[in-house]
PDB file of N, CA, C and O in Angstrom, chain B, residues numbered from 101:
ATOM      1  N   MET B 101       0.835  -1.175   0.000  1.00  0.00           N
ATOM      2  CA  MET B 101       0.000   0.000   0.000  1.00  0.00           C
ATOM      3  C   MET B 101       0.878   1.235   0.000  1.00  0.00           C
ATOM      4  O   MET B 101       1.964   1.254   0.579  1.00  0.00           O
ATOM      5  N   LYS B 102       0.381   2.262  -0.661  1.00  0.00           N
ATOM      6  CA  LYS B 102       1.127   3.506  -0.766  1.00  0.00           C
ATOM      7  C   LYS B 102       0.253   4.641  -0.232  1.00  0.00           C
ATOM      8  O   LYS B 102      -0.937   4.725  -0.535  1.00  0.00           O
ATOM      9  N   VAL B 103       0.868   5.505   0.562  1.00  0.00           N
ATOM     10  CA  VAL B 103       0.172   6.660   1.131  1.00  0.00           C
ATOM     11  C   VAL B 103       0.793   7.918   0.534  1.00  0.00           C
ATOM     12  O   VAL B 103       2.012   8.087   0.538  1.00  0.00           O
ATOM     13  N   ARG B 104      -0.073   8.801   0.020  1.00  0.00           N
ATOM     14  CA  ARG B 104       0.398  10.062  -0.542  1.00  0.00           C
ATOM     15  C   ARG B 104      -0.428  11.203   0.013  1.00  0.00           C
ATOM     16  O   ARG B 104      -1.616  11.047   0.298  1.00  0.00           O
ATOM     17  N   HIS B 105       0.209  12.351   0.163  1.00  0.00           N
ATOM     18  CA  HIS B 105      -0.490  13.560   0.593  1.00  0.00           C
ATOM     19  C   HIS B 105      -0.354  14.593  -0.518  1.00  0.00           C
ATOM     20  O   HIS B 105       0.756  14.952  -0.910  1.00  0.00           O
ATOM     21  N   ILE B 106      -1.475  15.064  -1.015  1.00  0.00           N
ATOM     22  CA  ILE B 106      -1.479  16.103  -2.034  1.00  0.00           C
ATOM     23  C   ILE B 106      -1.709  17.418  -1.293  1.00  0.00           C
ATOM     24  O   ILE B 106      -2.831  17.735  -0.896  1.00  0.00           O
ATOM     25  N   ARG B 107      -0.641  18.169  -1.115  1.00  0.00           N
ATOM     26  CA  ARG B 107      -0.693  19.383  -0.285  1.00  0.00           C
ATOM     27  C   ARG B 107      -1.600  20.452  -0.873  1.00  0.00           C
ATOM     28  O   ARG B 107      -2.313  21.126  -0.130  1.00  0.00           O
ATOM     29  N   SER B 108      -1.590  20.619  -2.178  1.00  0.00           N
ATOM     30  CA  SER B 108      -2.376  21.692  -2.780  1.00  0.00           C
ATOM     31  C   SER B 108      -3.873  21.498  -2.543  1.00  0.00           C
ATOM     32  O   SER B 108      -4.623  22.473  -2.486  1.00  0.00           O
ATOM     33  N   LEU B 109      -4.311  20.247  -2.404  1.00  0.00           N
ATOM     34  CA  LEU B 109      -5.723  19.953  -2.140  1.00  0.00           C
ATOM     35  C   LEU B 109      -5.968  19.551  -0.691  1.00  0.00           C
ATOM     36  O   LEU B 109      -7.116  19.376  -0.282  1.00  0.00           O
ATOM     37  N   ASP B 110      -4.897  19.403   0.089  1.00  0.00           N
ATOM     38  CA  ASP B 110      -4.965  18.879   1.458  1.00  0.00           C
ATOM     39  C   ASP B 110      -5.758  17.575   1.477  1.00  0.00           C
ATOM     40  O   ASP B 110      -6.742  17.432   2.202  1.00  0.00           O
ATOM     41  N   LEU B 111      -5.300  16.630   0.659  1.00  0.00           N
ATOM     42  CA  LEU B 111      -5.997  15.367   0.452  1.00  0.00           C
ATOM     43  C   LEU B 111      -5.025  14.212   0.635  1.00  0.00           C
ATOM     44  O   LEU B 111      -3.913  14.241   0.108  1.00  0.00           O
ATOM     45  N   TRP B 112      -5.441  13.197   1.381  1.00  0.00           N
ATOM     46  CA  TRP B 112      -4.645  11.994   1.584  1.00  0.00           C
ATOM     47  C   TRP B 112      -5.191  10.880   0.709  1.00  0.00           C
ATOM     48  O   TRP B 112      -6.404  10.701   0.602  1.00  0.00           O
ATOM     49  N   LEU B 113      -4.288  10.129   0.080  1.00  0.00           N
ATOM     50  CA  LEU B 113      -4.667   8.976  -0.733  1.00  0.00           C
ATOM     51  C   LEU B 113      -3.954   7.747  -0.206  1.00  0.00           C
ATOM     52  O   LEU B 113      -2.760   7.800   0.091  1.00  0.00           O
ATOM     53  N   LEU B 114      -4.670   6.648  -0.089  1.00  0.00           N
ATOM     54  CA  LEU B 114      -4.087   5.363   0.272  1.00  0.00           C
ATOM     55  C   LEU B 114      -4.460   4.429  -0.872  1.00  0.00           C
ATOM     56  O   LEU B 114      -5.642   4.208  -1.136  1.00  0.00           O
ATOM     57  N   SER B 115      -3.461   3.883  -1.546  1.00  0.00           N
ATOM     58  CA  SER B 115      -3.734   3.076  -2.729  1.00  0.00           C
ATOM     59  C   SER B 115      -2.964   1.768  -2.681  1.00  0.00           C
ATOM     60  O   SER B 115      -1.959   1.625  -1.984  1.00  0.00           O
ATOM     61  N   LYS B 116      -3.477   0.824  -3.452  1.00  0.00           N
ATOM     62  CA  LYS B 116      -2.800  -0.445  -3.657  1.00  0.00           C
ATOM     63  C   LYS B 116      -2.863  -0.714  -5.145  1.00  0.00           C
ATOM     64  O   LYS B 116      -3.927  -0.996  -5.695  1.00  0.00           O
ATOM     65  N   GLY B 117      -1.708  -0.623  -5.793  1.00  0.00           N
ATOM     66  CA  GLY B 117      -1.692  -0.720  -7.247  1.00  0.00           C
ATOM     67  C   GLY B 117      -2.390   0.488  -7.836  1.00  0.00           C
ATOM     68  O   GLY B 117      -2.052   1.626  -7.509  1.00  0.00           O
ATOM     69  N   SER B 118      -3.356   0.250  -8.700  1.00  0.00           N
ATOM     70  CA  SER B 118      -4.093   1.370  -9.291  1.00  0.00           C
ATOM     71  C   SER B 118      -5.411   1.636  -8.577  1.00  0.00           C
ATOM     72  O   SER B 118      -6.168   2.516  -8.986  1.00  0.00           O
ATOM     73  N   ARG B 119      -5.696   0.881  -7.506  1.00  0.00           N
ATOM     74  CA  ARG B 119      -6.937   1.054  -6.740  1.00  0.00           C
ATOM     75  C   ARG B 119      -6.762   2.063  -5.617  1.00  0.00           C
ATOM     76  O   ARG B 119      -5.812   1.968  -4.841  1.00  0.00           O
ATOM     77  N   ILE B 120      -7.658   3.015  -5.524  1.00  0.00           N
ATOM     78  CA  ILE B 120      -7.677   3.970  -4.416  1.00  0.00           C
ATOM     79  C   ILE B 120      -8.536   3.364  -3.306  1.00  0.00           C
ATOM     80  O   ILE B 120      -9.732   3.142  -3.495  1.00  0.00           O
ATOM     81  N   LEU B 121      -7.928   3.097  -2.151  1.00  0.00           N
ATOM     82  CA  LEU B 121      -8.646   2.492  -1.034  1.00  0.00           C
ATOM     83  C   LEU B 121      -9.190   3.541  -0.075  1.00  0.00           C
ATOM     84  O   LEU B 121     -10.189   3.308   0.605  1.00  0.00           O
ATOM     85  N   TYR B 122      -8.534   4.696  -0.021  1.00  0.00           N
ATOM     86  CA  TYR B 122      -8.996   5.777   0.854  1.00  0.00           C
ATOM     87  C   TYR B 122      -8.625   7.107   0.230  1.00  0.00           C
ATOM     88  O   TYR B 122      -7.526   7.268  -0.300  1.00  0.00           O
ATOM     89  N   ARG B 123      -9.542   8.058   0.292  1.00  0.00           N
ATOM     90  CA  ARG B 123      -9.303   9.421  -0.161  1.00  0.00           C
ATOM     91  C   ARG B 123     -10.025  10.328   0.819  1.00  0.00           C
ATOM     92  O   ARG B 123     -11.250  10.281   0.928  1.00  0.00           O
ATOM     93  N   GLY B 124      -9.268  11.158   1.534  1.00  0.00           N
ATOM     94  CA  GLY B 124      -9.917  12.018   2.510  1.00  0.00           C
ATOM     95  C   GLY B 124      -8.969  13.001   3.159  1.00  0.00           C
ATOM     96  O   GLY B 124      -7.790  13.081   2.814  1.00  0.00           O
ATOM     97  N   LYS B 125      -9.509  13.747   4.106  1.00  0.00           N
ATOM     98  CA  LYS B 125      -8.756  14.806   4.787  1.00  0.00           C
ATOM     99  C   LYS B 125      -7.938  14.297   5.974  1.00  0.00           C
ATOM    100  O   LYS B 125      -6.989  14.963   6.389  1.00  0.00           O
ATOM    101  N   VAL B 126      -8.283  13.135   6.527  1.00  0.00           N
ATOM    102  CA  VAL B 126      -7.606  12.596   7.711  1.00  0.00           C
ATOM    103  C   VAL B 126      -6.418  11.748   7.276  1.00  0.00           C
ATOM    104  O   VAL B 126      -6.535  10.919   6.373  1.00  0.00           O
ATOM    105  N   SER B 127      -5.277  11.958   7.922  1.00  0.00           N
ATOM    106  CA  SER B 127      -4.090  11.171   7.613  1.00  0.00           C
ATOM    107  C   SER B 127      -4.282   9.723   8.039  1.00  0.00           C
ATOM    108  O   SER B 127      -4.679   9.470   9.177  1.00  0.00           O
ATOM    109  N   PRO B 128      -4.011   8.766   7.159  1.00  0.00           N
ATOM    110  CA  PRO B 128      -4.132   7.358   7.537  1.00  0.00           C
ATOM    111  C   PRO B 128      -3.171   6.960   8.660  1.00  0.00           C
ATOM    112  O   PRO B 128      -3.426   5.994   9.380  1.00  0.00           O
ATOM    113  N   TRP B 129      -2.076   7.694   8.811  1.00  0.00           N
ATOM    114  CA  TRP B 129      -1.102   7.378   9.853  1.00  0.00           C
ATOM    115  C   TRP B 129      -1.625   7.720  11.241  1.00  0.00           C
ATOM    116  O   TRP B 129      -1.129   7.180  12.229  1.00  0.00           O
ATOM    117  N   HIS B 130      -2.614   8.604  11.340  1.00  0.00           N
ATOM    118  CA  HIS B 130      -3.113   9.041  12.637  1.00  0.00           C
ATOM    119  C   HIS B 130      -4.452   8.440  13.021  1.00  0.00           C
ATOM    120  O   HIS B 130      -4.964   8.740  14.099  1.00  0.00           O
ATOM    121  N   SER B 131      -5.034   7.603  12.179  1.00  0.00           N
ATOM    122  CA  SER B 131      -6.356   7.074  12.469  1.00  0.00           C
ATOM    123  C   SER B 131      -6.451   5.588  12.135  1.00  0.00           C
ATOM    124  O   SER B 131      -6.424   5.222  10.960  1.00  0.00           O
ATOM    125  N   PRO B 132      -6.562   4.721  13.151  1.00  0.00           N
ATOM    126  CA  PRO B 132      -6.732   3.293  12.875  1.00  0.00           C
ATOM    127  C   PRO B 132      -8.045   2.989  12.151  1.00  0.00           C
ATOM    128  O   PRO B 132      -8.153   1.988  11.442  1.00  0.00           O
ATOM    129  N   ARG B 133      -9.056   3.870  12.338  1.00  0.00           N
ATOM    130  CA  ARG B 133     -10.335   3.662  11.646  1.00  0.00           C
ATOM    131  C   ARG B 133     -10.171   3.792  10.136  1.00  0.00           C
ATOM    132  O   ARG B 133     -10.811   3.065   9.376  1.00  0.00           O
ATOM    133  N   VAL B 134      -9.319   4.713   9.700  1.00  0.00           N
ATOM    134  CA  VAL B 134      -9.074   4.898   8.268  1.00  0.00           C
ATOM    135  C   VAL B 134      -8.384   3.671   7.692  1.00  0.00           C
ATOM    136  O   VAL B 134      -8.759   3.193   6.621  1.00  0.00           O
ATOM    137  N   ILE B 135      -7.379   3.158   8.394  1.00  0.00           N
ATOM    138  CA  ILE B 135      -6.670   1.953   7.948  1.00  0.00           C
ATOM    139  C   ILE B 135      -7.634   0.772   7.889  1.00  0.00           C
ATOM    140  O   ILE B 135      -7.613   0.008   6.924  1.00  0.00           O
ATOM    141  N   ALA B 136      -8.473   0.613   8.904  1.00  0.00           N
ATOM    142  CA  ALA B 136      -9.429  -0.490   8.938  1.00  0.00           C
ATOM    143  C   ALA B 136     -10.400  -0.391   7.765  1.00  0.00           C
ATOM    144  O   ALA B 136     -10.704  -1.406   7.139  1.00  0.00           O
ATOM    145  N   ALA B 137     -10.886   0.789   7.458  1.00  0.00           N
ATOM    146  CA  ALA B 137     -11.812   0.971   6.340  1.00  0.00           C
ATOM    147  C   ALA B 137     -11.126   0.654   5.014  1.00  0.00           C
ATOM    148  O   ALA B 137     -11.735   0.042   4.136  1.00  0.00           O
ATOM    149  N   ALA B 138      -9.870   1.060   4.861  1.00  0.00           N
ATOM    150  CA  ALA B 138      -9.138   0.785   3.625  1.00  0.00           C
ATOM    151  C   ALA B 138      -8.907  -0.709   3.460  1.00  0.00           C
ATOM    152  O   ALA B 138      -9.037  -1.236   2.355  1.00  0.00           O
ATOM    153  N   LEU B 139      -8.567  -1.399   4.543  1.00  0.00           N
ATOM    154  CA  LEU B 139      -8.354  -2.842   4.455  1.00  0.00           C
ATOM    155  C   LEU B 139      -9.653  -3.575   4.151  1.00  0.00           C
ATOM    156  O   LEU B 139      -9.646  -4.562   3.414  1.00  0.00           O
ATOM    157  N   ARG B 140     -10.763  -3.108   4.706  1.00  0.00           N
ATOM    158  CA  ARG B 140     -12.057  -3.715   4.377  1.00  0.00           C
ATOM    159  C   ARG B 140     -12.365  -3.563   2.890  1.00  0.00           C
ATOM    160  O   ARG B 140     -12.883  -4.490   2.267  1.00  0.00           O
ATOM    161  N   ARG B 141     -12.051  -2.406   2.321  1.00  0.00           N
ATOM    162  CA  ARG B 141     -12.277  -2.189   0.892  1.00  0.00           C
ATOM    163  C   ARG B 141     -11.410  -3.106   0.050  1.00  0.00           C
ATOM    164  O   ARG B 141     -11.762  -3.440  -1.081  1.00  0.00           O
ATOM    165  N   ASP B 142     -10.262  -3.518   0.611  1.00  0.00           N
ATOM    166  CA  ASP B 142      -9.357  -4.424  -0.092  1.00  0.00           C
ATOM    167  C   ASP B 142      -9.735  -5.885   0.148  1.00  0.00           C
ATOM    168  O   ASP B 142      -9.127  -6.784  -0.433  1.00  0.00           O
ATOM    169  N   GLY B 143     -10.736  -6.130   1.003  1.00  0.00           N
ATOM    170  CA  GLY B 143     -11.187  -7.496   1.257  1.00  0.00           C
ATOM    171  C   GLY B 143     -10.484  -8.177   2.412  1.00  0.00           C
ATOM    172  O   GLY B 143     -10.552  -9.399   2.540  1.00  0.00           O
ATOM    173  N   LYS B 144      -9.806  -7.408   3.258  1.00  0.00           N
ATOM    174  CA  LYS B 144      -9.114  -7.968   4.411  1.00  0.00           C
ATOM    175  C   LYS B 144      -9.777  -7.470   5.690  1.00  0.00           C
ATOM    176  O   LYS B 144     -10.522  -6.490   5.680  1.00  0.00           O
ATOM    177  N   GLU B 145      -9.493  -8.162   6.790  1.00  0.00           N
ATOM    178  CA  GLU B 145     -10.080  -7.774   8.062  1.00  0.00           C
ATOM    179  C   GLU B 145      -8.997  -7.230   8.975  1.00  0.00           C
ATOM    180  O   GLU B 145      -7.874  -7.733   8.985  1.00  0.00           O
ATOM    181  N   PHE B 146      -9.333  -6.204   9.740  1.00  0.00           N
ATOM    182  CA  PHE B 146      -8.379  -5.581  10.653  1.00  0.00           C
ATOM    183  C   PHE B 146      -9.047  -5.451  12.011  1.00  0.00           C
ATOM    184  O   PHE B 146     -10.151  -4.919  12.122  1.00  0.00           O
ATOM    185  N   ARG B 147      -8.381  -5.932  13.024  1.00  0.00           N
ATOM    186  CA  ARG B 147      -8.882  -5.778  14.398  1.00  0.00           C
ATOM    187  C   ARG B 147      -7.806  -5.128  15.230  1.00  0.00           C
ATOM    188  O   ARG B 147      -6.698  -5.652  15.347  1.00  0.00           O
ATOM    189  N   ALA B 148      -8.125  -3.995  15.803  1.00  0.00           N
ATOM    190  CA  ALA B 148      -7.171  -3.280  16.648  1.00  0.00           C
ATOM    191  C   ALA B 148      -7.031  -4.000  17.982  1.00  0.00           C
ATOM    192  O   ALA B 148      -7.990  -4.584  18.485  1.00  0.00           O
ATOM    193  N   ALA B 149      -5.848  -3.955  18.543  1.00  0.00           N
ATOM    194  CA  ALA B 149      -5.613  -4.558  19.856  1.00  0.00           C
ATOM    195  C   ALA B 149      -6.380  -3.780  20.915  1.00  0.00           C
ATOM    196  O   ALA B 149      -6.367  -2.550  20.931  1.00  0.00           O
ATOM    197  N   ALA B 150      -7.034  -4.499  21.780  1.00  0.00           N
ATOM    198  CA  ALA B 150      -7.850  -3.838  22.813  1.00  0.00           C
ATOM    199  C   ALA B 150      -7.047  -3.539  24.043  1.00  0.00           C
ATOM    200  O   ALA B 150      -7.577  -2.986  25.007  1.00  0.00           O
TER     201      ALA B 150
END
């Protein structure tokens, strides 16, 4: 997975290959919910440690 920040638009992209798994204002590095949503879109399951 690749994470990019487009500063001119203040937009974060999380992609795998040519698929965009997440596009939004919140950095994927700071939110486990964003990572979990991106992995669900990729067909994987993510459970955070409690």
